C-alpha positions as CSV (number, residue, x, y, z in Angstrom):
1,M,42.8,35.2,-8.9
2,S,39.9,37.6,-9.5
3,Q,37.0,37.7,-7.0
4,T,34.6,36.9,-9.9
5,A,36.5,33.6,-10.7
6,R,34.3,30.6,-10.3
7,H,35.3,27.0,-9.4
8,I,34.3,24.0,-11.5
9,S,32.5,21.2,-9.7
10,Y,33.0,17.8,-11.3
11,S,32.4,14.9,-8.9
12,R,30.9,11.4,-8.6
13,G,27.2,11.3,-7.8
14,K,25.2,9.1,-5.5
15,G,23.2,7.6,-8.4
16,K,19.7,8.2,-7.1
17,L,17.6,8.2,-10.3
18,R,14.3,8.9,-8.5
19,H,15.8,12.1,-7.1
20,N,17.3,13.1,-10.5
21,N,13.9,12.5,-12.3
22,R,12.0,14.2,-9.5
23,D,10.0,11.1,-8.6
24,I,11.1,12.1,-5.1
25,I,11.1,15.8,-4.1
26,S,13.6,16.9,-1.5
27,S,13.3,19.9,0.7
28,N,15.8,22.0,-1.3
29,V,13.8,21.8,-4.5
30,D,11.5,24.6,-5.7
31,K,8.5,22.7,-7.1
32,A,7.4,25.8,-9.1
33,R,10.6,25.6,-11.2
34,T,10.8,21.8,-11.7
35,Q,9.0,22.1,-15.0
36,D,12.1,24.1,-16.2
37,N,14.4,21.2,-15.8
38,I,16.2,20.3,-19.0
39,I,16.0,16.5,-19.8
40,F,18.5,15.1,-22.3
41,K,17.6,11.4,-21.8
42,Q,15.4,9.3,-19.5
43,Q,15.7,5.6,-20.2
44,S,15.1,2.9,-17.5
45,L,18.1,0.9,-16.4
46,A,16.4,-2.4,-17.6
47,E,15.8,-0.9,-21.1
48,A,19.4,0.4,-21.3
49,Y,20.9,-3.0,-20.5
50,A,18.6,-4.7,-23.0
51,E,19.7,-2.1,-25.7
52,I,23.4,-2.5,-25.0
53,F,23.8,-6.2,-24.3
54,G,20.6,-7.8,-25.8
55,K,22.1,-8.8,-29.1
56,A,25.3,-10.1,-27.6
57,Q,23.3,-12.1,-25.1
58,E,21.2,-13.7,-27.8
59,A,24.3,-14.6,-29.9
60,Y,26.0,-16.1,-26.8
61,N,22.9,-18.2,-25.9
62,A,22.5,-19.4,-29.5
63,K,25.9,-21.1,-29.3
64,Q,25.2,-22.9,-26.0
65,K,24.0,-26.5,-26.1
66,R,23.4,-26.7,-22.3
67,K,20.5,-24.7,-20.9
68,D,22.3,-24.1,-17.6
69,R,25.0,-22.1,-19.4
70,K,22.6,-19.7,-21.1
71,V,22.2,-16.2,-19.8
72,K,18.6,-15.5,-18.9
73,D,19.2,-11.9,-17.7
74,Y,22.6,-10.2,-18.0
75,F,21.8,-7.7,-15.2
76,V,20.7,-10.4,-12.8
77,K,23.7,-12.5,-13.7
78,L,26.0,-9.6,-12.7
79,F,24.2,-8.2,-9.6
80,G,21.9,-11.1,-8.5
81,Q,18.7,-9.1,-8.6
82,E,16.4,-7.0,-10.8
83,P,17.5,-3.4,-11.7
84,T,16.9,-0.7,-9.1
85,D,17.0,3.1,-9.2
86,T,20.2,3.2,-7.1
87,I,23.7,2.0,-7.8
88,L,24.4,-1.7,-7.0
89,T,27.9,-3.1,-6.5
90,N,28.8,-6.8,-6.9
91,K,31.6,-8.8,-5.4
92,N,34.0,-7.8,-8.3
93,E,33.4,-4.2,-7.4
94,Q,31.4,-3.6,-10.7
95,Q,28.7,-1.0,-10.4
96,S,25.4,-1.3,-12.1
97,F,25.9,2.3,-13.5
98,Y,28.0,5.4,-12.8
99,E,26.9,9.0,-12.2
100,Y,28.7,12.4,-12.3
101,V,27.5,15.8,-11.2
102,V,28.8,18.9,-13.1
103,G,28.5,22.5,-12.1
104,I,30.2,26.0,-12.1
105,G,30.2,28.6,-9.3
106,D,28.1,28.7,-6.1
107,M,24.7,30.0,-5.0
108,H,26.0,33.5,-4.6
109,N,27.9,34.1,-7.8
110,T,26.0,31.7,-10.1
111,G,22.7,31.2,-8.3
112,F,19.2,31.7,-9.8
113,K,18.3,34.1,-6.9
114,D,21.5,36.2,-6.5
115,N,22.8,36.2,-10.0
116,P,20.2,34.9,-12.5
117,E,22.1,36.3,-15.6
118,M,25.2,34.2,-14.8
119,A,23.0,31.2,-14.0
120,A,21.6,31.4,-17.5
121,V,25.1,31.4,-18.9
122,A,26.1,28.4,-16.8
123,V,23.0,26.5,-18.2
124,E,24.2,27.1,-21.7
125,C,27.7,25.8,-20.8
126,L,26.2,22.7,-19.3
127,R,23.9,22.2,-22.3
128,E,26.8,22.4,-24.7
129,Y,29.0,20.1,-22.6
130,M,26.3,17.4,-22.4
131,N,25.5,17.6,-26.1
132,G,29.0,16.5,-27.0
133,F,29.6,14.0,-24.2
134,Q,28.3,10.8,-25.9
135,E,30.4,11.5,-29.0
136,R,33.5,12.0,-27.0
137,N,32.9,8.9,-24.9
138,P,31.3,6.2,-27.2
139,N,31.9,3.4,-24.7
140,F,29.8,5.1,-22.1
141,H,26.0,4.6,-22.8
142,V,24.3,7.6,-21.3
143,F,20.8,6.5,-20.2
144,N,19.8,9.4,-17.9
145,A,20.9,13.0,-18.1
146,V,19.2,16.2,-16.7
147,I,20.1,19.8,-15.8
148,H,18.3,20.7,-12.6
149,M,16.9,24.2,-12.8
150,D,14.8,24.0,-9.6
151,E,17.6,24.1,-6.9
152,S,19.9,27.0,-5.9
153,T,22.3,26.7,-8.8
154,P,22.1,25.0,-12.2
155,H,23.9,21.6,-12.3
156,L,24.0,18.5,-14.5
157,H,23.5,14.9,-13.5
158,Y,24.5,12.3,-16.1
159,D,24.3,8.5,-15.6
160,F,26.0,6.0,-17.9
161,I,26.8,2.3,-18.3
162,P,30.4,1.4,-19.4
163,Y,30.8,-1.4,-21.9
164,S,33.3,-2.7,-24.5
165,D,33.5,-5.3,-27.2
166,G,35.9,-8.1,-28.3
167,Y,35.7,-10.4,-25.3
168,K,36.8,-14.0,-26.2
169,T,35.2,-15.8,-23.3
170,G,31.5,-15.3,-22.4
171,M,29.5,-12.6,-24.3
172,T,31.4,-10.7,-26.9
173,R,30.2,-7.4,-25.3
174,Q,30.4,-7.0,-21.5
175,Q,30.0,-4.4,-18.9
176,G,33.1,-2.9,-17.2
177,I,34.6,0.5,-16.8
178,A,38.3,-0.3,-16.9
179,K,38.0,-1.9,-20.4
180,A,35.8,0.9,-21.6
181,L,38.2,3.6,-20.5
182,E,41.1,1.7,-22.2
183,C,39.1,1.5,-25.4
184,M,38.7,5.3,-25.3
185,D,42.5,6.0,-24.8
186,Y,42.3,7.0,-21.2
187,G,44.9,4.5,-20.2
188,K,44.9,1.5,-17.9
189,G,44.8,0.9,-14.2
190,K,44.1,3.5,-11.5
191,D,45.1,6.5,-13.7
192,A,42.4,5.8,-16.3
193,I,39.4,7.1,-14.4
194,H,41.5,10.1,-13.2
195,N,42.5,10.9,-16.8
196,F,38.8,10.7,-17.8
197,T,37.6,13.1,-15.2
198,Q,40.5,15.6,-15.8
199,T,39.9,15.5,-19.5
200,E,36.2,16.2,-19.1
201,R,36.9,18.9,-16.5
202,Q,39.2,20.6,-19.0
203,I,36.6,20.4,-21.8
204,F,34.0,21.9,-19.5
205,R,36.4,24.6,-18.4
206,S,37.1,25.6,-22.0
207,I,33.4,25.8,-22.7
208,C,32.8,28.1,-19.7
209,E,35.7,30.4,-20.7
210,K,34.3,30.5,-24.3
211,H,31.1,31.8,-22.8
212,G,32.9,34.5,-20.9
213,I,33.0,32.9,-17.5
214,E,36.3,33.4,-15.5
215,V,37.2,30.0,-14.1
216,A,39.4,29.6,-11.0
217,P,42.7,27.8,-11.7
218,E,43.1,24.2,-10.7
219,E,46.1,22.4,-9.4
220,K,47.3,19.6,-11.7
221,G,48.0,16.4,-9.7
222,R,49.5,13.1,-10.6
223,G,48.4,11.5,-13.8
224,Y,46.8,14.7,-15.3
225,T,47.0,13.8,-19.0
226,I,44.8,14.3,-22.0
227,P,44.4,11.5,-24.6
228,T,45.8,12.4,-28.1
229,R,42.4,12.2,-29.8
230,I,41.0,14.8,-27.3
231,Y,44.0,17.1,-27.3
232,G,43.1,18.9,-30.5
233,Q,39.5,19.5,-29.3
234,V,40.8,21.0,-26.0
235,K,43.3,23.3,-27.8
236,E,40.5,24.5,-30.1
237,L,38.3,25.2,-27.2
238,E,41.1,27.1,-25.4
239,K,41.6,29.2,-28.5
240,Q,37.9,30.0,-28.7
241,A,37.9,30.9,-25.0
242,E,40.8,33.4,-25.5
243,E,39.0,35.0,-28.3
244,A,35.8,35.1,-26.2
245,R,37.8,36.8,-23.4
246,Q,39.1,39.5,-25.7
247,K,35.6,40.1,-27.1
248,V,34.3,40.4,-23.6
249,Q,36.9,43.0,-22.7
250,S,35.9,45.2,-25.7
251,E,32.3,44.7,-24.9
252,E,32.9,45.8,-21.3
253,L,34.5,49.1,-22.5
254,A,31.5,49.8,-24.7
255,A,29.2,48.8,-21.8
256,E,31.0,51.3,-19.5
257,A,30.2,54.1,-21.9
258,A,26.7,53.0,-22.2
259,R,26.5,52.7,-18.4
260,Q,27.4,56.4,-18.0
261,Q,24.8,57.5,-20.4
262,R,22.3,55.2,-18.7
263,I,23.1,56.9,-15.3
264,S,22.2,60.3,-16.8
265,E,19.0,59.0,-18.2
266,E,18.1,57.4,-14.9
267,L,18.6,60.8,-13.1
268,A,16.1,62.3,-15.5
269,A,13.8,59.4,-15.2
270,D,13.9,59.6,-11.4
271,A,12.1,63.0,-11.4
272,A,9.4,61.6,-13.6
273,R,9.3,58.5,-11.3
274,Q,8.7,60.8,-8.2
275,Q,5.8,62.5,-9.9
276,R,4.3,59.2,-11.0
277,L,4.6,58.0,-7.4
278,S,2.6,60.9,-6.1
279,E,0.0,60.3,-8.7
280,E,-0.1,56.6,-7.8
281,K,-0.6,57.5,-4.1
282,A,-3.6,59.7,-5.0
283,A,-5.0,56.9,-7.2
284,E,-4.4,54.5,-4.4
285,A,-6.4,56.6,-1.9
286,A,-9.2,56.9,-4.4
287,R,-9.1,53.1,-4.9
288,A,-9.2,52.6,-1.2
289,E,-12.4,54.8,-0.9
290,A,-14.0,52.9,-3.8
291,E,-13.2,49.6,-2.1
292,A,-14.7,50.8,1.2
293,A,-17.9,51.8,-0.6
294,E,-18.0,48.5,-2.5
295,Q,-17.5,46.7,0.9
296,K,-20.5,48.6,2.4
297,A,-22.6,47.8,-0.6
298,T,-21.6,44.1,-0.4
299,E,-22.6,44.1,3.3
300,A,-25.9,45.7,2.5
301,V,-26.6,43.1,-0.1
302,Q,-25.6,40.3,2.3
303,K,-28.0,41.6,4.9
304,A,-30.8,41.8,2.4
305,L,-30.1,38.2,1.3
306,E,-30.2,37.1,5.0
307,L,-33.6,38.9,5.5
308,E,-35.0,37.2,2.4
309,T,-33.7,33.8,3.6
310,S,-35.3,34.3,7.1
311,S,-38.6,35.4,5.6
312,K,-38.7,32.3,3.4
313,R,-37.9,30.1,6.4
314,H,-40.8,31.7,8.5
315,L,-43.1,31.3,5.5
316,A,-42.3,27.6,5.2
317,E,-42.8,27.1,9.0
318,S,-46.2,28.9,8.8
319,Q,-47.2,26.7,5.9
320,S,-46.2,23.6,7.9
321,A,-48.2,24.8,10.9
322,Y,-51.3,25.5,8.8
323,E,-51.1,22.0,7.3
324,D,-50.8,20.5,10.9
325,R,-53.9,22.5,11.9
326,I,-55.9,21.1,9.0
327,K,-54.8,17.6,9.9
328,A,-55.8,18.2,13.6
329,Q,-59.3,19.5,12.5
330,K,-59.8,16.4,10.3
331,Q,-58.7,14.2,13.2
332,A,-61.1,16.0,15.6
333,E,-64.0,15.5,13.2
334,A,-63.2,11.8,12.9
335,V,-63.1,11.6,16.7
336,K,-66.5,13.3,17.0
337,Q,-68.0,10.9,14.5
338,R,-66.6,8.0,16.4
339,T,-67.9,9.4,19.7
340,S,-71.3,9.7,18.1
341,D,-71.2,6.1,17.1
342,L,-70.2,5.0,20.5
343,D,-73.0,7.0,22.1
344,H,-75.4,5.2,19.8
345,R,-73.9,1.9,20.8
346,E,-74.2,2.8,24.5
347,K,-77.9,3.6,24.1
348,V,-78.4,0.2,22.4
349,I,-76.5,-1.5,25.2
350,L,-78.6,0.3,27.9
351,Q,-81.7,-0.8,26.1
352,K,-80.5,-4.4,26.0
353,E,-79.7,-4.2,29.7
354,A,-83.2,-3.0,30.4
355,E,-84.6,-5.9,28.4
356,L,-82.4,-8.3,30.2
357,E,-83.5,-7.0,33.5
358,Q,-87.1,-7.5,32.5
359,V,-86.3,-11.1,31.4
360,Q,-84.7,-11.8,34.7
361,Q,-87.8,-10.4,36.6
362,H,-90.1,-12.5,34.4
363,I,-88.1,-15.6,35.1
364,Q,-88.2,-14.9,38.8
365,T,-91.9,-14.5,38.7
366,I,-92.4,-17.7,36.9
367,A,-90.2,-19.5,39.4
368,D,-92.2,-18.1,42.3
369,K,-95.5,-19.1,40.7
370,M,-94.2,-22.6,40.0
371,A,-93.0,-22.9,43.6
372,R,-96.3,-21.7,45.1
373,S,-98.4,-23.9,42.9
374,A,-96.3,-26.9,43.8
375,I,-96.7,-26.1,47.5
376,N,-100.5,-25.7,47.2
377,A,-100.7,-29.0,45.3
378,E,-98.7,-30.7,48.0
379,K,-100.9,-29.2,50.7
380,A,-104.1,-30.4,48.9
381,A,-102.6,-33.8,48.3
382,H,-101.4,-33.9,52.0
383,E,-104.8,-33.1,53.2
384,Q,-106.4,-35.6,50.7
385,T,-103.9,-38.2,51.1
386,M,-102.7,-37.8,54.6
387,K,-103.2,-41.3,55.2
388,K,-101.2,-42.2,52.1
389,L,-98.2,-40.0,53.1
390,H,-95.9,-42.6,54.1
391,Q,-96.6,-44.6,51.0
392,T,-96.1,-41.8,48.5
393,E,-93.2,-39.9,50.3
394,T,-90.6,-41.3,47.9
395,A,-92.5,-40.3,44.8
396,L,-93.0,-36.8,46.1
397,D,-89.3,-36.3,46.9
398,A,-88.3,-37.4,43.4
399,E,-90.8,-35.0,41.8
400,R,-89.6,-32.2,44.0
401,H,-85.9,-32.8,43.1
402,S,-86.7,-32.9,39.4
403,K,-88.6,-29.6,39.5
404,M,-85.7,-27.9,41.4
405,A,-83.2,-29.1,38.9
406,A,-85.3,-27.6,36.1
407,I,-85.5,-24.3,37.9
408,R,-81.7,-24.3,38.4
409,A,-81.1,-25.0,34.7
410,A,-83.4,-22.2,33.7
411,L,-81.5,-19.8,36.1
412,N,-78.1,-20.9,34.7
413,N,-79.3,-20.3,31.1
414,A,-80.5,-16.8,32.1
415,A,-77.1,-16.1,33.7
416,R,-75.3,-17.2,30.5
417,A,-77.4,-14.9,28.4
418,I,-76.6,-11.9,30.7
419,F,-72.8,-12.4,30.9
420,P,-71.9,-11.4,27.2
421,L,-74.0,-8.3,27.5
422,S,-72.1,-7.3,30.7
423,Y,-68.7,-7.9,29.0
424,R,-69.7,-5.8,26.0
425,L,-70.9,-3.0,28.3
426,T,-67.5,-3.0,30.1
427,S,-65.6,-2.8,26.7
428,H,-67.8,0.0,25.7
429,Y,-66.9,2.0,28.9
430,K,-63.2,1.5,28.1
431,Q,-63.5,2.6,24.5
432,R,-65.5,5.7,25.7
433,E,-62.6,6.6,28.1
434,E,-60.0,6.2,25.3
435,L,-62.1,8.5,23.0
436,R,-62.3,11.1,25.8
437,K,-58.5,11.0,26.1
438,G,-58.1,11.4,22.3
439,I,-60.4,14.4,22.3
440,S,-58.4,16.0,25.1
441,Y,-55.1,15.4,23.0
442,V,-56.8,16.9,19.9
443,D,-57.9,19.9,21.9
444,S,-54.4,20.5,23.2
445,K,-52.9,20.2,19.7
446,R,-55.6,22.6,18.4
447,R,-54.6,25.1,21.1
448,R,-50.9,24.8,20.0
449,G,-52.0,25.4,16.4
450,N,-53.8,28.5,17.5
451,L,-50.6,29.7,19.3
452,A,-48.6,29.0,16.1
453,Q,-51.1,31.1,14.1
454,E,-50.7,34.0,16.6
455,E,-46.9,33.8,16.3
456,E,-47.2,33.7,12.4
457,R,-49.4,36.8,12.5
458,E,-46.8,38.6,14.8
459,I,-44.0,37.6,12.3
460,D,-46.0,38.9,9.3
461,T,-46.7,42.1,11.2
462,K,-43.0,42.6,12.0
463,S,-41.9,41.7,8.4
464,K,-44.4,44.2,7.0
């Protein structure tokens, strides 16, 4: 066997539709090449079952008189649940669908990285194989098929649902791989699936050989047979493969002559390449100098932009300080005006206090006069009516008590008149103290504003 011979891979797949359709991306997938995947068909499992068995299910239900015998959902009837993206198996060992994975070679001799030309040939072989699969196997409904171009080697995943017609009990069309294989002449029993895989392997082998790929020989085990209806196709493919091999040999001889000529041309081109490399180095040095100059220019522009930004920021701060100073001046003027009003009020209060003091003195004088006149009258009366003292003593005491009550009432009234004036004077003193504190605060803020003006002048001087 030649070292360039490649082995065919034709095996059962795990049946993970989300992986096949790239709804789930595994670690060995190159996302940049996923868009290159070749999709033959992508039909959901539920749609596929409806397409295959829908009419047979309707016909069966139309004949049933009892509702409990009607089939609501054929898939649920077989597998007890709704369709999923993975293979389900029921108690009769029926699978919800079947999958095969087909490829040629390995990552070294047919990989996209190590041998992209042979990988492209393998893709064409897989494409031709899949395009003829449904016609060769009419009882396998292919609902999902894709060639993965985003892994190490190109390979085909195809998924199908086996079915056959002519059932006498139940639906006339039912799912089942054994009956489907028998209808396609692959035989019965355990050998049927083996005959199917060996036949398809041989067809794929013939396609690869037709495209010039040397395929490694395979050992033929028990039951390796090809159905009569496929035998002619296989022989024709083998004939085409032999013709392709002969054509490849003649092309290889012509290619060898062309290769020798290409070597001589490459030697001549190598000298030109060396000269071009030296010129490219010189150009690279010049480009590096230009980039350095451009970098310096960029840094200078950046510094200029930073200075401009700083200047704008200082200008905004100065404007804000100026506005604060104007506000402080206005507040100081308002405080001065309020202080002037308070001084005027204080003068008025002092004047009222003086008037009150005069009123108090006048009241005291009146009281003294009244007391003295009463005493003199008593003395005169005592002298005149000494003899009548004991008789009029009660009357004199009553008169004296009434006069003293009048005096006390007058004094109380005077005190009531004085109290509001004293309270207002105390409030005035408190307001005057608060104004003095406000003036001190305004003076301190004015001093800060003056400091801000001095800093602004220093900044303007520096910027100039």
